[in-house]
N, C-alpha and C positions, 0 to 999 in steps of 0.2 A: 365732360360733353362726348358724345357716340362719335366711331369713325364716320365721315361720311362715306357713303358707298359710291359703287362704280359705276352706277347709271345716275343718282343725283348729280355727280360730278360731271358725267358726259352732256347730262343736259343745261346744266350752270354753263359747261365750254361752247355748248351752241348758245345760248341766253343772251341778251343783250344786259344781261345785270351779270356781270363778271368784281364785281367785288369781293375783295378776300378772297379769290381763286385760287391764288397761289400759295396763301396758306393750307386751303382745305386742300389742294395735291400733295403738298411737302407733308400734311401731317398721314393722309392716306398712302402715300409711298415711302415713309421713313421707315421700313425696313427692309429695303430695297437701297433704297439711299443712303443710310447707314452702313451697306456695306461695302467691305476695305478690298480694292484692289491685290491680288497677290500673284505674284509672277510663278509661282510652284503652288497650285491650293492643293490642298490635301480633299483624300475622300471624304471626307465631312462638308468642306469647303462647297466642292464640286454636287454635292447631296443637297446642300443648301440654295446652290443658286438655282440646281433644277425646280425645288420649288416655292424660290421667289419667281421663278419664269413664268412656272405653270400658272399663278395666284394674279400676275402681275400682265402681262402679254399683252393681255384683250384690251386692255384698258389702254397699254402705251400705244399699241398701235392706232386704236380709235382716235385716242388725242393728235399722233402725227400726221392723221389723215384731217383730223377738223382746223390743228390751227395754221396751217398755211392758207386758207381757203378765209380764212377770217380774219389774220393780222392786215394784210394788204386793205382790207374793209376799212375797218379801224385807223389806218394811216392817215385815210381820206378825212377825217371826221378832227376840226380841232378840240372838240368836246370827249374826245374818246384815249386821253394823250395816258391816263393812269389804268385805264383798259388797256390800253396797248402795252402798255410795261407791266403788267400784268402778267399777261398771255405770254411778252418774251421770257420773263422769267421761268414759267410752265413750262414752256418750251425747252428752254435750255435745261431744267430738270426731269424732263421727258427723256431727252438725249444720251445724259447723262446717267437716267436708270437703264435705258434702252443697252449704253453700253457694257454694265455691268452685267446684263445676261446674255452677252452678245455668244458667250459659248455655245447657248441653246439653242438660238436663230436656225431653222431650216432654210432660210430664203440662201439667194444669190448672193455670192463673196462681196466682201466691202459695203452689207447690207446698214452698217453704222453710219459708212463714210458717206452712202448717198442720201442716206436722211440728213445728215451733216449739211451736204450741199444743198440739201434741197431747203433747211433751214438758211443759206445765203442766200439764195436766190431773193427769198422771203423778204430777208433783211433789206436784200438791196433794191424791190417791188416798194418797200416802207421806208425809200430811200435815208436807208439806214448805211450807207457806203463804207464806212469806217470799221462796223460792227461787221457789214458783210465782209471787206478784205481781212479782216481778223480772224473770221471764222475759216474762212479761206486758203488760208495758210496755215493753220494751224491744223486743219485736215491735209492737207501736206506736207508738214512736219513727221505727224503721225505718221503716215507711209512711208516715206525716206528712211531709207536706213543711215545710222550714224555715220558708218562708212565713208558715205558720200560726202565730203563735207563740203566740197568746192560745189555742189551742185544742189537743186532748190526742187529738183524731181526726183521720183523712184526711180530704181530699173527695172526696167521690161524686160524679162526672159523671156525670149521667143520658143514658142512651141508650149510655154506654159497654157494650161487650160483657162486659166484664170485671167490672163494675160489683157484679151479684149479687156473685160470689164475694169480692170484697170486702168487699160489707156483711154479709154472711153469717160473714168471718173475725172483722171488727172486733164487730159482737154479740158471737159465742161468747166473744172474749177480756173484753169487757167483762162477759158474766156469770160468768166466771171469775174477775177481778177483785172482784167482789160477793162472791161465794161466799167468798172470800180474806176478805174483809174482814168478814164475818158471822160464820164460823167461827172467826176470829181472835178476834174482839170486842175490836180495837184500838179506843183510842180518841183515837188522837194526831189534832188538829184538821187540820192538815194532810196526813195520808193521809189521812180521811174526807173531806175536800174536793175532794179530785183524783177520789176515786168519784164522789162528788155531783155532780161535774163531766162525768164521762164516762156517768152516767148521763144527767143532762141534755140530751148531747149527743148518746146515738143513740137518743134515744126520738122522733124528729120524723119519723127516719127510716122507722118502725115503727110510727109510735103504740101508747100506752100498755098498751093491750091485749098486743098483739103481743108487747111487749116483757115484759110479765107471763107469758105462754103461753111464750116460750123458754127464760125465766130456770126456767120451773119445770120445762120435758122436760132443761133441764140438770142439773138437780138430778140427774135419774135416772140419771145417769150415775157417781154418785157419794155409794153409799148413807151416807157418813156426812156426809154436809153438811147441815144443819138446812133443812128447809123455811123460808120465807120470812115463812111465816105463823105461824112458832113464833118467830119472833124477839124479841117482846114481852115473852116469858117468859124470856128470857136476858139481856136487856140491863137497863138501869138504868132507872126511869119515868120517860113522860116529863113534862115538866115542870120536871124538877132542875136547878136552875142550874149552869152550865156543862157541859151535857149536848147545847146546841141540835145538833149536829152528829148526833149518835145520834137525834135527835129527826127528822130532816129525808129521813135516809137511810129510816127506818120507813116516816115518810109516804110516801115514796118509790115503795117496795117492796113494800106491804100490798095 
């Protein structure tokens, strides 16, 4: 069977008939998906990556524009569970392929990481909170230097021209994780300890008032997310034994 064309796949992504879309996209992107990452690519590797980027980037860019709009729509329908799952697989595949040709992207720094943050926002809007948290933490882990073993956030170098983009990326990731923690109302100490550490680490970058403003602005992107000044009404009362993590989180974000 002939491989599907780019235009036919884009049409199918737009349509309500998404059955088998992951298999079709996987077949189309196979030359790129099979590309093995290398820390020291040879001249041949670089030539191959340039060729694959030229061939597939238009499809990847189009798909990564369509999917964030389609998925929240499908998540509202109980009859679209299969379609939602298929498109989530396609989304992950497109992100993996984009990362494979990231050296050929002429856009702003951290463009792949911003796309992955958008995916985390999309998962969050679909109420897939655990998946959103996993994606957000994975992006942070990729950004963080292995030398910063006791820190969750990467090092920001003052004066670096890319530091502004990195700072904004990290703050938005932290905001996403705090929203997921609040909406999920999980009470596991380990989980909340990581969220609290993230808030502690990111606050000095911008100041507490700026962090609060960014978190407030971020909430407007997802109407289903609770405003933090309402968290007290949804969690346990302060002072209850064993809920020190909840209490500290409320104190930090209120």
